[in-house]
N, C-alpha and C positions, 0 to 999 in steps of 0.2 A: 504494500500500500504506500503510495506517495504521501509523504508528510504534507507537502504543499496542497495536495488534493484534499486531505482530511481537514486541514485548517481553513482552506478556501471554501469547502462545502459548508462548514459551520457558519461562516460569515454570510455566504450566499443565501442559505436557507433562512437564517434568522432575519436577514435584510428583507426577504420577501414577506415573511410573517409580519414584520413591523409595518411594511408597506400596505398591508391589508387594512390598516387602521385609517388610511386616507379617506376622508369623508365620514368617518365614524367615530373619531376621537371624542371624548366627553367635552372638551373645550378647545377653542382654536389654538391656544398656546401649546397644548399637547399635540395637536395635529402637526404643528411645526417641529416640535421637539422630537417626536417619534420619526418623522420624515428625515430629519437631520441624522439621527442615529442610524436609520436604515441606509442612508447614502454613505455614511462613514463605513459601514460594514460592506456595502457593495464595492467601495473602492478597495478595501482589503481583499475581497474575493477576487476582483479582477487582477490585482497584482499577483496573488498566490496562484490562481488558475493559469495565468499566462506563463508561469514557470513549468507547467505540465504540458500545455498544448494550446489550442485555439480556445479562448475563453468562451466564445459564443457556442461553439459545438459542445464544450463540456457542460455548459449551463442548460442548453436547450435540446440536446440530442441524445443525452445519456438516458438509459432506462433506470428505473428506481433502484435496482440492486447494485448499480454502479456508483451510487452516491455513498460517501463515507462520512457524512456528518453525524454528530451526536444526536441521539434520539431526543434529548432535551430541547434543542433548538427547533425541531419540527413540530413540537406540540402546538395545538391550535391556540389562538389568542385567548379564547374564553372571555371572561369579563376583564375589566381594566386591572383588577387586582391580580388576576392570573398572568397577564402580560408582564406586570411589574415583578412578580415573583420569578418568572422565567428570566427576565432581564437581570435581576439581582444575582441570581445563581450564576448565570453565564458570564456577565461582565466582570464579576469578582474573580472568577477563574481566569478569564482572558487577560485581565490586567496583570495578575500574578505571573501567568505564563509568558506574556510579552515582556514583562519586566526582567525575567530570567533570560529570555532569548536576546534581548537588546544588549546585554552585557556579555553574551557568550561567544561572540565573534563568528558564529556560524552563518549559513546562507540566509537565515531569516533575521539577522541582526539589524539591518537597515530598516526593513519593513517594521519590525517590532518597535524600534526606537521611535518611529513616527506614530505608529498605531497606538502605542501605550498612552500617548497624550489624549487621543480621541477616546479611548476606552475609559480613561479616568473620568471623563464627563459622563459617559454612559453609566458607569458605576455610581457616581454621585447622584445622577438623576434617579436611578432606581432606589438608592438608599433613602433619598428625601421623600419619595412617594411611599416607600414602605413605612417610614416613620409617620407620615401623615395619615395613612390608611389604618395602620395598626393601632395608633394611639388617637384615633378619631372617634367616630360614632360607634355605637354597638354593632351596627350593620357593617360598617367598613372594616372594623376589627375582625368580625366573623368571616367576612369574605377574604380578607388578607390571610388569615390563619388557614382557611380552607385551601387557598391557592398554594401556600407554602407546603402544606401537607401533601397535596396531590402531586406536586412536581418533585418532591424530595427524592423519590425512588429513582429518578432519572439522573441524579447528580453523580452517582458512583462511577459512571462510564467516563466522566471527564478525567479521571485520574488513572485510567489505564494507559500505560506507556504507548506512544506512537513511534514506530521505527523512523528514525531520521530527525526526530525532535529531541534535541539534547537538553533535557530538563530534569530537575530533581523532583520526581513525581510525588514522593512522600512529603517533601517540603510544600509542594503545591497543595496537597490534600490538607495538611495541618494548618497552613496559612489561610486557606479558603474557609475551613471550618471555624477557625478563630474569628475571622472577619465577619462572616455571615451570622455567627452566633451573637456577636456583639451588636449587630444591627437589629436582629430580631428581638433581643432582650430590651434594647432601647425603645423599640416599637411596642413593647408590652405583649409580644408574641411569644409563643412557646416553640422552642426548637423541636422539630418533629422527632418522635421517639423511634429510635433505631429498630426496636423490636416490632413496632406496629407498622412501619412503612417499608421495611426491607431496605433501609438506607445502605448506600454503597453497592447495591445489587448491580451487577454488570449488565448494561444494555449491549446491543449488538449492532448499533448504527455504523460503527467503524468497520464492521464486516459486511455491510450492505443489507442488513435486516432492519426494516423500519416499521414504525407503528402505522396503524390503519389510515390515519388521516394524511400521512405523507403522500400517498399515491394521488389523492384528490388534489392536494396542494400542487404537486408536480405537474399534473395534467393542466391545471389552470396556468401555471407559470410558463409552460412550454407551448401552449395552444397556438398563440399567434405565430411564433417562429415556425412551428411544424406545418401550420396551415398555408404559409406563404414562403416555402423554401427558396433561398437565394434572393429574397426581396431586400431592397435597401431603402432607407428613408430619404 
């Protein structure tokens, strides 16, 4: 598995999921914020996928089993709390990973050095909303807790080593857990119980096995390109 493909697919798929909020975000300010995060991720995806081959072909012509993204990033948006929990989990991981890669001197060092600054905003945005929703009304608290619980089981896959990515995976796991736990506790939320949620259970997105919703998302993402092969704007 190409490391660039795995990291690129993470960014591509989450970018598309966030783009689905266009016209549906709860307030205009969030419409802009989510769109900007999606564009940042799309830029990362283009750079990473171009290291593997033609970025358009890789995005629009591969079949579902050929994608190597984490199952976490393909999860449906759900309500706003669900989107924020997904973003909190992934951006915290991505910032820690890119922080390591930026100083490692490998093939991803330049990309990571630039992207880590973008991801710092993504993480801060998710953290601020987690605090607002978790420590807000009774309903917002309940929805944020439900979202955190539902997505927790997809987090273990993030720390499975990816061949070609020179990272300290155990340090990533412990750093991520410490950071996320601190945010959830500040938001008066309960860290999901390992015994109840199957935390750290291994997903298989890196091996090309995806959840049911991914196929529908991919069909939508690829429809225009496949319907008009060779077309240019």
